[in-house]
C-alpha positions, 0 to 999 in steps of 0.5 A: 470281836470286830465287825469284820470278823466272821459271825454266825449271822445271816444268809447272803443278801437276796438283793444285789446292785449293778456296779457301774463299769462292770458288765458280765455274761454267763453261758454254757461252753460244755466244759464238763457239765451239761445243760447249765452255764459254766463260763463267765466273762466280766468286762471292766471299763477302761481305767479300772483298777484291780487287786487280787490275792491267790492261793499259796499252795505250791502246786498252784494251777496254770490260770493262777500263774498266768493271772499273777503274771498278767496282773503284774504287767497291766490292769485287766479289761476282762476276767475269764472264769470257767467251772468244771475244770481246774486246769491244775496238774496239767503241766506245760500244756496247762499253761499254754491252754490258759494263755490260749484262753486269754488270747481267744478272749483278747481277739474277740474283745479287742485287747491284749492277751495280758489284759485278760485274767483267767480263773478256773475251778473244778476237777484237777488233772484234766486238760482245759477244752480251749476250743469249747471256751473259744467257741462260746466267747463271741456270744458272751461278749454280745450279751454283756450286761450290768445285770448279769451278776446272778447268772454269773454267780450260778455259772461258777458253782461246782459242788455248791448248793446255792449261789453266793451274791452280796451287795452293799452301798456306801458314801464317799464325798457325796457320792453313793458307791456300790459294791457287789461280789460273788463267790464259789466254794463248798469243799477244799476250803482251808485258808491260805489266802482265800480258799475259793474263787471270789470276784468283787467289784465297786464303782468307787475310784481307788488308787491301786496300792490302797485297793490291794491293801484293802483286799488283803486286810479283808481277806485276812478277816474273812476268807482266811478265817474259814475252814471246811476240811483243811484242804487248800485248793490249787486254784484259789483266787479273790479279785477286787476291782474298782471301776471309778464309775461313781465319780468320786475323787480317787481314794489315795489316803489310807488314813482318810474317812473315805478309805475307812468307808471303802474298807468297811464295805469290802469287809462286809461283803467278804465276811458275808460271802465267807460265811455263805461258803461255810454255810454251804459247805459240802454236806454241812448241817451246822455253822460253827464258830471257834473263838479262842481268847486269852492267848499270848499272841494272835498266831497262838489263838489261830493255831488252837482255833484251827486245830479244833476246827480241823479235828475230824473227831470234833467235827463228827461230834458236831454232826452227831450233836454229841457234846464230847468235850474231851475231843475239844480239850484234846485238840487244844492240847495238841495245838503245839502251845509251849508251856500250856497250863491246862488248869487255866483253860475254860471252854464254853459251848454257847453259854454253857461252861463245859471245861474249867481248870482243865477238867469237866466243869462242876455244874456241867450237865450232858443235857445242857451240852446236848441242847447247844450241840443240837442247834444249827449254829454253834459257838465253841469258846476257849479261854487259854488264860495266857494273855490278851490275844484272840482269834475267831474261825468259822467252820462246820461239821463233817457229815456222811454227805461230805464223804459221799459228795467227795467220793462221787466228785469225778463220777 
């Protein structure tokens, strides 16, 4: 396992660092919620670089389409993020509303509308209240502050139980660079980019192409290696900004020690945020790592891992602390692998061997399996005996509360 893969360890850092060249403000626009902040503006210093990855859901939301278009035209000066309304499934009006929101911020922030990237999260199919957003913007720009990361992390939440905020420091050419990220996500989590919203900023100077490569690599190892419920959102986006404020010479060589330091720091932040999303999953009581090894290739390993992680029967057994190894074995069998030799399969719950040679391990006892399943953090390890490839996916159990939360979401 590489250091950048999702692990079972740790809550998000309780400390955080401001990032030179990035200021934020959060406020209440009354978009859906009452009595809480639901709108965030992030201002980026001139010359900042920006990279992003977006949902691959064909039914992507209007702000995703607008953000993609704007980012292809120029580097942003502002990010505009709202919670409570996804502006998805809203047709041409949704596109116009996303553009109008950008124009409203551009008018107050004295920039071009294309220099604003919009992001939305919340209920699908409802029109965005642009007038409320526009009315809240002057106050937010007056209160922009480098210390507003915690407030921003709170404001972008929907069904999240806790805010997600992570920081790191790293050294580049004698300069100490900072990196801080926030994320939201608890349901509709299944990787096909970065299944949530995440905003990460560093004060290092990085060439745009390397910044995009760095984010793509980190997303693959973190946000794209988690799943809660198998549903890919219409609004997913992850943004990585490099302001250059720490004063290091711009990183331009992808083989340099400086780039390696950047990649390691971004990986650490992304992995910790991704872990926090799964730990905070709607109704989740257990954090579960599914590790598949001995596969012919990585895609095969991921296919088995996701089949296990998405199985409602496996997930409900996890919730019940029931060591029902037959459900795991059945999931492996329906993962679509050709010429699967079940006699080579071994499955562990933690350190307990539960399946050997395609059947119940001779020394396995229900008591040993139940002891592992009762833990708050569980490792399911599957060996296929087909090759040297492996993959690890982070997931959770499926509880009564998941059904309740999603049944009541629009009420």
